[in-house]
C-alpha atoms as a printed R data frame, in Angstrom:
    type eleno elety resid chain resno       x       y       z
1   ATOM     1    CA   THR     A     1  93.707 124.558  65.851
2   ATOM     2    CA   LEU     A     2  93.976 121.268  67.690
3   ATOM     3    CA   GLY     A     3  92.376 119.460  64.752
4   ATOM     4    CA   SER     A     4  95.190 120.518  62.425
5   ATOM     5    CA   LEU     A     5  97.973 119.163  64.629
6   ATOM     6    CA   PRO     A     6  99.752 116.047  63.337
7   ATOM     7    CA   PRO     A     7  99.191 112.753  65.170
8   ATOM     8    CA   ARG     A     8 101.370 112.410  68.242
9   ATOM     9    CA   GLY     A     9 102.349 108.853  67.433
10  ATOM    10    CA   THR     A    10 103.388 106.457  70.145
11  ATOM    11    CA   VAL     A    11 106.204 106.690  72.640
12  ATOM    12    CA   ALA     A    12 107.691 103.655  74.316
13  ATOM    13    CA   ALA     A    13 107.092 103.620  78.045
14  ATOM    14    CA   PRO     A    14 110.290 104.247  80.027
15  ATOM    15    CA   THR     A    15 111.717 101.423  82.076
16  ATOM    16    CA   ALA     A    16 110.951 101.913  85.739
17  ATOM    17    CA   PRO     A    17 114.058 102.136  87.912
18  ATOM    18    CA   THR     A    18 114.662  99.582  90.627
19  ATOM    19    CA   LEU     A    19 114.351 101.083  94.073
20  ATOM    20    CA   ALA     A    20 114.510  99.414  97.473
21  ATOM    21    CA   LEU     A    21 114.955 100.394 101.091
22  ATOM    22    CA   PRO     A    22 118.455  99.772 102.413
23  ATOM    23    CA   SER     A    23 119.129  96.598 104.320
24  ATOM    24    CA   VAL     A    24 120.706  97.780 107.572
25  ATOM    25    CA   ALA     A    25 120.600  96.132 110.980
26  ATOM    26    CA   GLU     A    26 121.656  99.148 113.011
27  ATOM    27    CA   GLN     A    27 119.677 102.336 113.428
28  ATOM    28    CA   VAL     A    28 120.488 104.984 110.813
29  ATOM    29    CA   ARG     A    29 121.114 108.393 112.367
30  ATOM    30    CA   PHE     A    30 120.753 111.861 110.886
31  ATOM    31    CA   ASN     A    31 121.986 114.851 112.885
32  ATOM    32    CA   HIS     A    32 120.203 118.192 112.960
33  ATOM    33    CA   LEU     A    33 121.176 121.654 114.241
34  ATOM    34    CA   GLY     A    34 117.834 122.398 115.883
35  ATOM    35    CA   PRO     A    35 116.800 122.339 119.537
36  ATOM    36    CA   LYS     A    36 118.637 119.815 121.674
37  ATOM    37    CA   ASP     A    37 115.444 118.317 123.072
38  ATOM    38    CA   GLN     A    38 113.795 117.525 119.718
39  ATOM    39    CA   ALA     A    39 114.171 114.258 117.823
40  ATOM    40    CA   LEU     A    40 112.272 112.184 115.266
41  ATOM    41    CA   ALA     A    41 112.074 108.401 115.580
42  ATOM    42    CA   LEU     A    42 111.043 106.417 112.501
43  ATOM    43    CA   VAL     A    43 110.791 102.803 111.416
44  ATOM    44    CA   TYR     A    44 110.225 101.613 107.833
45  ATOM    45    CA   TRP     A    45 109.057  98.139 106.813
46  ATOM    46    CA   PRO     A    46 109.435  97.404 103.070
47  ATOM    47    CA   THR     A    47 106.446  96.060 101.145
48  ATOM    48    CA   ASP     A    48 106.072  94.841  97.580
49  ATOM    49    CA   GLY     A    49 104.041  97.885  96.612
50  ATOM    50    CA   ALA     A    50 100.414  97.589  95.558
51  ATOM    51    CA   PRO     A    51  99.801  95.246  92.621
52  ATOM    52    CA   ASP     A    52  96.117  96.135  92.894
53  ATOM    53    CA   ALA     A    53  93.882  98.626  94.669
54  ATOM    54    CA   LYS     A    54  92.562  96.048  97.137
55  ATOM    55    CA   THR     A    55  96.077  95.357  98.423
56  ATOM    56    CA   ASP     A    56  96.724  99.089  98.645
57  ATOM    57    CA   ILE     A    57  93.627  99.532 100.809
58  ATOM    58    CA   GLY     A    58  94.614  96.562 102.967
59  ATOM    59    CA   LEU     A    59  98.035  98.087 103.646
60  ATOM    60    CA   ASP     A    60  96.358 101.371 104.568
61  ATOM    61    CA   LEU     A    61  94.241  99.470 107.088
62  ATOM    62    CA   VAL     A    62  97.357  97.886 108.601
63  ATOM    63    CA   ALA     A    63  98.757 101.399 109.001
64  ATOM    64    CA   GLU     A    64  95.534 102.677 110.606
65  ATOM    65    CA   ILE     A    65  95.499  99.827 113.113
66  ATOM    66    CA   MET     A    66  99.179 100.282 113.943
67  ATOM    67    CA   ALA     A    67  98.665 104.022 114.451
68  ATOM    68    CA   ASP     A    68  95.886 103.354 116.963
69  ATOM    69    CA   ARG     A    69  97.976 100.779 118.840
70  ATOM    70    CA   LEU     A    70 100.998 103.074 118.928
71  ATOM    71    CA   LEU     A    71  98.942 106.041 120.110
72  ATOM    72    CA   HIS     A    72  97.740 104.020 123.089
73  ATOM    73    CA   ALA     A    73 101.257 102.764 123.777
74  ATOM    74    CA   VAL     A    74 102.963 106.172 123.899
75  ATOM    75    CA   ARG     A    75 100.098 108.142 125.474
76  ATOM    76    CA   GLU     A    76  98.339 105.816 127.849
77  ATOM    77    CA   GLY     A    77 101.253 103.552 128.703
78  ATOM    78    CA   ASP     A    78 103.757 106.357 129.332
79  ATOM    79    CA   GLY     A    79 101.579 109.417 129.755
80  ATOM    80    CA   ALA     A    80 103.327 111.166 126.858
81  ATOM    81    CA   THR     A    81 101.444 113.514 124.532
82  ATOM    82    CA   TYR     A    82 103.163 112.377 121.348
83  ATOM    83    CA   SER     A    83 101.119 111.933 118.156
84  ATOM    84    CA   PRO     A    84 102.406 108.988 116.091
85  ATOM    85    CA   GLU     A    85 102.012 108.945 112.320
86  ATOM    86    CA   VAL     A    86 101.744 105.619 110.516
87  ATOM    87    CA   TYR     A    87 101.130 105.255 106.801
88  ATOM    88    CA   SER     A    88 101.592 103.029 103.776
89  ATOM    89    CA   ARG     A    89 103.246 104.328 100.615
90  ATOM    90    CA   THR     A    90 103.004 102.611  97.240
91  ATOM    91    CA   SER     A    91 103.732 103.799  93.716
92  ATOM    92    CA   LEU     A    92 102.257 103.320  90.264
93  ATOM    93    CA   VAL     A    93 105.591 104.371  88.758
94  ATOM    94    CA   LEU     A    94 107.569 101.892  90.885
95  ATOM    95    CA   PRO     A    95 105.137  98.959  90.995
96  ATOM    96    CA   HIS     A    96 107.232  96.754  93.294
97  ATOM    97    CA   PHE     A    97 108.307  99.472  95.704
98  ATOM    98    CA   GLY     A    98 106.513 100.455  98.877
99  ATOM    99    CA   TYR     A    99 106.784 100.662 102.613
100 ATOM   100    CA   LEU     A   100 104.900 100.951 105.856
101 ATOM   101    CA   SER     A   101 106.303 103.656 108.095
102 ATOM   102    CA   ALA     A   102 105.812 104.807 111.669
103 ATOM   103    CA   ALA     A   103 107.121 108.169 112.875
104 ATOM   104    CA   VAL     A   104 106.947 110.027 116.171
105 ATOM   105    CA   ASP     A   105 108.285 113.476 117.074
106 ATOM   106    CA   VAL     A   106 109.763 112.940 120.525
107 ATOM   107    CA   ASN     A   107 111.912 114.442 123.206
108 ATOM   108    CA   THR     A   108 115.466 113.349 122.530
109 ATOM   109    CA   ALA     A   109 115.594 111.522 125.860
110 ATOM   110    CA   ASP     A   110 112.582 109.402 124.852
111 ATOM   111    CA   ALA     A   111 113.738 108.506 121.328
112 ATOM   112    CA   ALA     A   112 115.216 105.081 122.090
113 ATOM   113    CA   ARG     A   113 112.197 103.996 124.137
114 ATOM   114    CA   VAL     A   114 109.659 105.144 121.545
115 ATOM   115    CA   SER     A   115 111.640 103.480 118.750
116 ATOM   116    CA   GLN     A   116 111.410 100.203 120.635
117 ATOM   117    CA   GLN     A   117 107.680 100.716 121.206
118 ATOM   118    CA   MET     A   118 107.161 101.012 117.452
119 ATOM   119    CA   LEU     A   119 108.993  97.730 116.917
120 ATOM   120    CA   ASP     A   120 107.032  96.049 119.738
121 ATOM   121    CA   VAL     A   121 103.667  97.174 118.348
122 ATOM   122    CA   ALA     A   122 104.601  95.930 114.873
123 ATOM   123    CA   ALA     A   123 105.732  92.585 116.302
124 ATOM   124    CA   ALA     A   124 102.417  92.159 118.137
125 ATOM   125    CA   LEU     A   125 100.451  92.874 114.952
126 ATOM   126    CA   LYS     A   126 102.637  90.512 112.947
127 ATOM   127    CA   GLY     A   127 102.020  87.783 115.491
128 ATOM   128    CA   GLY     A   128  98.284  87.716 114.832
129 ATOM   129    CA   GLY     A   129  97.103  90.260 117.323
130 ATOM   130    CA   ILE     A   130  94.655  92.304 115.223
131 ATOM   131    CA   THR     A   131  91.170  92.155 116.744
132 ATOM   132    CA   GLN     A   132  87.819  92.395 115.005
133 ATOM   133    CA   ASP     A   133  87.132  95.653 116.841
134 ATOM   134    CA   GLU     A   134  90.391  97.190 115.607
135 ATOM   135    CA   PHE     A   135  89.638  96.074 112.070
136 ATOM   136    CA   ASP     A   136  86.119  97.540 112.149
137 ATOM   137    CA   ARG     A   137  87.270 100.850 113.625
138 ATOM   138    CA   ALA     A   138  89.884 101.184 110.881
139 ATOM   139    CA   LEU     A   139  87.624 100.120 108.006
140 ATOM   140    CA   GLN     A   140  84.343 101.921 108.635
141 ATOM   141    CA   PRO     A   141  85.646 105.537 108.460
142 ATOM   142    CA   ARG     A   142  87.602 104.703 105.314
143 ATOM   143    CA   LEU     A   143  84.523 103.113 103.749
144 ATOM   144    CA   ALA     A   144  82.499 106.249 104.483
145 ATOM   145    CA   ARG     A   145  85.242 108.426 102.941
146 ATOM   146    CA   ALA     A   146  85.316 106.198  99.854
147 ATOM   147    CA   ARG     A   147  81.575 106.647  99.313
148 ATOM   148    CA   ASN     A   148  81.925 110.411  99.709
149 ATOM   149    CA   ALA     A   149  84.921 110.574  97.375
150 ATOM   150    CA   LEU     A   150  82.930 109.196  94.458
151 ATOM   151    CA   GLN     A   151  80.602 112.189  94.727
152 ATOM   152    CA   ASN     A   152  83.476 114.674  94.864
153 ATOM   153    CA   ASN     A   153  84.838 116.311  91.714
154 ATOM   154    CA   ASP     A   154  88.217 116.859  93.376
155 ATOM   155    CA   TYR     A   155  88.657 113.100  93.803
156 ATOM   156    CA   TRP     A   156  87.878 112.364  90.151
157 ATOM   157    CA   LEU     A   157  90.213 115.124  88.976
158 ATOM   158    CA   SER     A   158  93.184 114.496  91.267
159 ATOM   159    CA   ALA     A   159  93.004 110.730  91.781
160 ATOM   160    CA   VAL     A   160  91.694 109.589  88.398
161 ATOM   161    CA   LEU     A   161  91.649 111.982  85.452
162 ATOM   162    CA   THR     A   162  95.131 113.436  85.868
163 ATOM   163    CA   GLY     A   163  96.769 110.024  85.519
164 ATOM   164    CA   VAL     A   164  94.303 107.747  83.764
165 ATOM   165    CA   GLU     A   165  95.891 108.105  80.322
166 ATOM   166    CA   GLN     A   166  99.199 106.792  81.620
167 ATOM   167    CA   TYR     A   167  97.704 104.391  84.170
168 ATOM   168    CA   PRO     A   168  94.358 103.060  82.838
169 ATOM   169    CA   ARG     A   169  93.812 100.987  85.999
170 ATOM   170    CA   LEU     A   170  92.917 104.214  87.842
171 ATOM   171    CA   LEU     A   171  89.477 104.212  86.249
172 ATOM   172    CA   ASP     A   172  88.729 100.667  87.401
173 ATOM   173    CA   ASP     A   173  90.175 101.515  90.825
174 ATOM   174    CA   ALA     A   174  87.633 104.327  91.102
175 ATOM   175    CA   ARG     A   175  84.753 102.184  89.880
176 ATOM   176    CA   ASN     A   176  85.619  99.516  92.448
177 ATOM   177    CA   LEU     A   177  86.575 101.878  95.281
178 ATOM   178    CA   VAL     A   178  83.654 101.040  97.548
179 ATOM   179    CA   ALA     A   179  83.619  97.331  96.644
180 ATOM   180    CA   ASP     A   180  87.357  97.035  97.327
181 ATOM   181    CA   HIS     A   181  86.765  98.449 100.806
182 ATOM   182    CA   GLN     A   182  83.739  96.244 101.453
183 ATOM   183    CA   SER     A   183  85.693  93.133 100.456
184 ATOM   184    CA   GLN     A   184  88.385  93.683 103.077
185 ATOM   185    CA   THR     A   185  88.482  91.047 105.806
186 ATOM   186    CA   LEU     A   186  90.200  90.725 109.138
187 ATOM   187    CA   ALA     A   187  92.029  87.647 107.875
188 ATOM   188    CA   GLY     A   188  93.258  89.466 104.771
189 ATOM   189    CA   VAL     A   189  94.542  92.482 106.687
190 ATOM   190    CA   GLN     A   190  96.152  90.218 109.267
191 ATOM   191    CA   ALA     A   191  97.913  88.344 106.468
192 ATOM   192    CA   LEU     A   192  99.404  91.610 105.176
193 ATOM   193    CA   ALA     A   193 100.614  92.556 108.660
194 ATOM   194    CA   THR     A   194 102.131  89.117 109.157
195 ATOM   195    CA   ARG     A   195 103.849  89.247 105.789
196 ATOM   196    CA   TYR     A   196 105.342  92.724 105.918
197 ATOM   197    CA   LEU     A   197 105.927  93.706 109.559
198 ATOM   198    CA   ASP     A   198 109.098  91.660 109.642
199 ATOM   199    CA   PRO     A   199 111.505  92.878 112.356
200 ATOM   200    CA   ALA     A   200 114.450  91.502 110.394
201 ATOM   201    CA   ARG     A   201 113.670  93.869 107.510
202 ATOM   202    CA   ALA     A   202 112.774  96.951 109.566
203 ATOM   203    CA   VAL     A   203 114.827 100.063 108.808
204 ATOM   204    CA   LYS     A   204 115.229 102.100 111.991
205 ATOM   205    CA   VAL     A   205 115.953 105.823 111.635
206 ATOM   206    CA   LEU     A   206 116.689 108.532 114.186
207 ATOM   207    CA   VAL     A   207 116.914 112.268 113.500
208 ATOM   208    CA   ALA     A   208 118.530 113.804 116.577
209 ATOM   209    CA   PRO     A   209 120.548 116.825 117.694
210 ATOM   210    CA   THR     A   210 124.087 117.041 116.429
211 ATOM   211    CA   PRO     A   211 126.534 115.844 119.093
212 ATOM   212    CA   GLU     A   212 128.886 118.475 120.449
213 ATOM   213    CA   GLY     A   213 131.760 119.097 118.040
214 ATOM   214    CA   ALA     A   214 130.053 117.400 115.078
215 ATOM   215    CA   GLN     A   215 128.282 118.804 112.005
216 ATOM   216    CA   ALA     A   216 124.762 118.063 110.770
217 ATOM   217    CA   SER     A   217 124.876 115.003 108.558
218 ATOM   218    CA   THR     A   218 122.875 112.719 106.308
219 ATOM   219    CA   ALA     A   219 123.273 108.983 105.935
220 ATOM   220    CA   ALA     A   220 123.664 107.767 102.366
221 ATOM   221    CA   GLY     A   221 120.939 105.480 101.117
222 ATOM   222    CA   ALA     A   222 118.563 105.963 104.037
223 ATOM   223    CA   PRO     A   223 114.856 106.608 103.478
224 ATOM   224    CA   VAL     A   224 113.638 110.126 104.090
225 ATOM   225    CA   HIS     A   225 110.389 110.929 105.943
């Protein structure tokens, strides 16, 4: 029986590896063997991860606002039907590693233009361009989802109970989920955008058709979407 098992004792926590996005000025290219008119344009901006849940939520709001801006840029500005994806990724295992990323599936002929649009949108947000309306439209749906999550067994099982023994902060994160959303401010989210959407640190990636006579390739050290 479980009661007759010997004590497990204690195990020293492993040292987390150091991981960082590559520092490259030029666009990193991956070749694919698919259709010649299909490409994927991506940009990554490194962050310092999420030292606390409030910062994690703030970075998610930056991503939501960027996604809305980029959607208007590629659809309304150019009439394209592309659907940009923008998200923030942080890690409990790698506490100082994270990134904001924007990605758009595009026609190969549009890849360079859309890549520049992603950089332009990020630069505008970094420069202090987030409006109160954009902030509210990003926050309110997330706040509603946070309230609903606390009443959902799936949230408690997948987001809290499966990792709380190794990461005790998950329980406090859940207890403060709604409060951490309610405490977000336009100034705080703007500060995160200004800090992390640095064009000098942006990692630009293109996945495009293999040129004639070449083989599909990967670039060492580049982030993968």
